[in-house]
N, C-alpha and C positions, 0 to 999 in steps of 0.2 A: 855818770852819763858822760859820754864823749861828744864833743861838738867840733865842727869845723867852722872856719870864719864865715862861710856863706850861710849858716843857719841862724835863725832868730830864736834863741832858746826861751825868751820871755813868755811866749804863748804856751809852750809846753810846761814851763815851770809852774804856772797856775794849775794846769790840768794834773800835773804830777803831784802837787800838794794835795789836791782832792783825792787822787788815787792813793796817796800815802795814808790819808785819813781812813779811806775805805779798807785798806790793808790792815790798819791798826784794829779797826772794828772786827774785821774778819778773823784776825789773829786772836782777839779776846773771845770771840764766839767759839773758835776752834779749841782754845784752852778750856773753856767751860765744858764743851762737849767731851773733850779728852778725859776730863776728871770723872765722867760718868760712863765712859766707854770701857768694854772689857779689855784686858791687857793684850789679848791676841788680835785686836782690831787692826785692819789695814791702815797704814798711815794716812792721815787726812791730806787733802790738797794743801792746806796751810802748812802742815808739817813738812811735806815734800818741798814746798816753796822755800821754807826757811833753810832747808838743807841744800838748796840749789846754789851753784857757784855764782860769783859776781860776773859782770861783763868781763871778757878777756881783754888784756891790754892790747893797745894798738901795736901792730908789728908782729903779733903772735901768729905763728903758722897753725892753722886749724885742720884737723883730719875731717874729711867728709865721709859720710857712710854711703854704702851701696844700699839703696832703698827702692821698694816697689812703690810706684806712684798710685795714688787713689783712683785716678781716671784711667789707669792702665799704663803699661810701659814701666821703665825703670830709670833711675838716676844713678849714674856711676861717677865716682870722683874724677875719672879721666876726662869726663866731659868738661870739667871746669878748668883744665890745664890751659894756661895762656889766655883765659878770659876773666872778665870781672864777674864775680859771683855774688848774688844777693841771697842771704838766708833770712827767712822771715818766719818766726814762731808766732802762731795765732791759735785761737780757739773759737768755736761757734758761739760760745756763751760769753765771750769777752766783748763788752760794749766799745772799748777803745779799738779793738781789732775790727769791729763792724764799721767803724769810721775810716780806718786806714786801709782795709782790704780793697775797696773800690779803687783807691788811688794806686795800690800795688797792681791791680788788674790793668789799669791804664798804662802804667809804666811797663809792665810785661808786654802788652800788646804793641807798644811803641818801639821797644828795643829788642825784642826777641830776634835772634838771628843777626844781631849787630854787635857781636862781641860780648853778649850778656848771657850768663847762666842764672837761673833763678830756681831756688828750692824753698818752698813754703813747708813748714813742719807743723802739723796740727797736734795740739796737746789735749784734744778731746778724749774722753774716757774710752770711747769706742770708735774705730775707724769708720763705721757706718754713719755715725753722727756727723763726722767731718765731710764725708762723701755726699751725704744728703744736703748739707749746708752749701757746699760748692755748687752742686747741681741747681739748687733753688735760687742762688744768687747769680748763676751763669759765669762763675769764675773759671778761667781756663789755665791760670798759672800752675806750673808743675807743683803738686802738693803731695806730701806723704804723711803718714801717721807716725807719731813718735812712739814706737814700740820700745820695750826695755832694751832690745838689742841696739836700736838707733841711739837711744839715750846713753848707752855705754860709750859709743864712739863720739857722740857730739851732745853732751848734756846741755839742756836748756838753762841759760842764766836766769837769775831772779827776775820776775816781772813778766808782763805781757802788754802789748806785743813787744817783741824783740826783733830788731833789724840789724844784721851784720853785713858789711860789704867787704869781700875779700878781693885783693888785687890779683893781677895775672900770675903772680908768684905764689898765691895761696895764703898770703899774709894779710892780717886784718888792717883795713884802711879806715873803717868807720864802724862804731858800735852805738846803737840807739836803744834805750830802754824807754818804753812808753810810746804813746801815739805820735806818729809823724803826721803833720798836716800836708795838704796837697802840694804846697810849695816846697816842703821839705822832701817829699818823695820825688818830685820833678827834678830837684837838685841832684839826686843820685846819678842822673845822666852825665854830670860833670866828670865822674870817674871813668866814663867810657871814652873820653877824648884822649 
């Protein structure tokens, strides 16, 4: 996990310890299920998560995908040129995402059109699940479904939620794994100055 001086990591540390325990339990369950599953079974979520990359290093230039947005429209990498870009991986079934997403919505509403690009990427099994969740919650931040094609261009790092901040030059300024609290999300605005 990467932190900047203006973040208070102690609150997240306790939450992440609990999330680690849940991941350990989920991994053990997945291993037990894998022992009884046929050899041709699709990889489990736990197996895919184990194969996921770690957070990219600060300063890394990241390629952004061309994606169709769930609410209509498209996101093109050119839109991010010269702007601060927040990338937010989430899922409708993720309890930590359920806590962070309202804060991301507030952030998006406050700073859209003020030098900010925002791309939320749903890792739900079906795009319809993600779209229904966004509509139910009233979220308007630009969101796309992570199809296999999107995953090839920009693979999701281990964990959920994941929040990355790219600078105006497309290089990684901040990388967060796990839930960001309201004050942490509000602090993202410091990158816009």
